[in-house]
Each structure stands twice: as C-alpha cells, then as structure tokens.
VOKELUM-474560 format. One record per residue (C-alpha): y, x, z; residue number from 1. Coordinates in steps of 0.2 Angstrom, whole numbers, plus 2048, in hexadecimal, padded with zeros to 3 digits. Layout:
BEGIN
+-----+-----+-----+-----+
|   Y |   X |   Z | seq |
+-----+-----+-----+-----+
|   Y |   X |   Z | NUM |
...
+-----+-----+-----+-----+
REM end
This chain:
BEGIN
+-----+-----+-----+-----+
|   Y |   X |   Z | seq |
+-----+-----+-----+-----+
| C2D | 22E | 7E0 |   1 |
| C32 | 21F | 7E9 |   2 |
| C2C | 21B | 7FB |   3 |
| C22 | 20B | 7FE |   4 |
| C2C | 1FC | 804 |   5 |
| C2A | 1F9 | 817 |   6 |
| C25 | 1EA | 820 |   7 |
| C33 | 1DD | 823 |   8 |
| C36 | 1DB | 835 |   9 |
| C34 | 1C9 | 83D |  10 |
| C43 | 1C4 | 847 |  11 |
| C40 | 1BA | 857 |  12 |
| C49 | 1B5 | 867 |  13 |
| C5C | 1B9 | 869 |  14 |
| C5D | 1C3 | 858 |  15 |
| C56 | 1B5 | 84E |  16 |
| C62 | 1A8 | 856 |  17 |
| C71 | 1B3 | 854 |  18 |
| C6D | 1B5 | 841 |  19 |
| C6A | 1A3 | 83E |  20 |
| C7A | 19E | 847 |  21 |
| C84 | 1AA | 83D |  22 |
| C7C | 1A4 | 82D |  23 |
| C81 | 192 | 830 |  24 |
| C93 | 196 | 834 |  25 |
| CA0 | 195 | 826 |  26 |
| CA6 | 1A5 | 81F |  27 |
| CB5 | 1AC | 829 |  28 |
| CC5 | 1B2 | 821 |  29 |
| CBF | 1C4 | 823 |  30 |
| CAF | 1C0 | 81A |  31 |
| CB9 | 1B8 | 80C |  32 |
| CC4 | 1C7 | 80A |  33 |
| CB5 | 1D3 | 80A |  34 |
| CAC | 1C8 | 7FD |  35 |
| CBC | 1C8 | 7F2 |  36 |
| CBE | 1DB | 7F3 |  37 |
| CAC | 1DE | 7EF |  38 |
| CAD | 1D3 | 7E0 |  39 |
| CBC | 1DC | 7D9 |  40 |
| CB4 | 1ED | 7DC |  41 |
| CA4 | 1E7 | 7D3 |  42 |
| CAE | 1E1 | 7C4 |  43 |
| CB7 | 1F2 | 7C3 |  44 |
| CA7 | 1FC | 7C3 |  45 |
| C9F | 1F2 | 7B5 |  46 |
| C9B | 1FC | 7A5 |  47 |
| C99 | 1F4 | 795 |  48 |
| C89 | 1F9 | 78D |  49 |
| C89 | 1FC | 77A |  50 |
| C7A | 201 | 770 |  51 |
| C83 | 205 | 75F |  52 |
| C77 | 1F9 | 757 |  53 |
| C86 | 1EC | 755 |  54 |
| C90 | 1F9 | 74A |  55 |
| C81 | 1FC | 73E |  56 |
| C80 | 1EA | 73A |  57 |
| C92 | 1E7 | 737 |  58 |
| C94 | 1F6 | 72B |  59 |
| C88 | 1EE | 71E |  60 |
+-----+-----+-----+-----+
REM end
C-alpha cells in the first residue's frame, strides 16, 4: 500500500533566492549534455505496446 504524500516544504530566505537565481539562468553546457543523454536513454527504453487487436482486424 502506498504511503500518503507529505507536505511540500515552503522555501524562504537564502534557499529560495538561490533556487530562483538558478532557475532564471540559461542552461549551462553541462545541463545541455545531461538533457541530451537523458533523452537518448529514454528513447532506448521505450517499449512499443501491441494488443494483438490490430492483427485480428487485418486477417478478415
């Protein structure tokens, strides 16, 4: 059984300023490389889903 979702923390002070500053900066080369690798991995892990329903309709 899943556990209930906890309360999302509210950031204030230095933490909030640091996160907002980072969000407003353009992505670095390291960020772009990571994003590209992540996209490539996600494409490799995609599994096509077939129900078999398509074959039944084409045989008629």
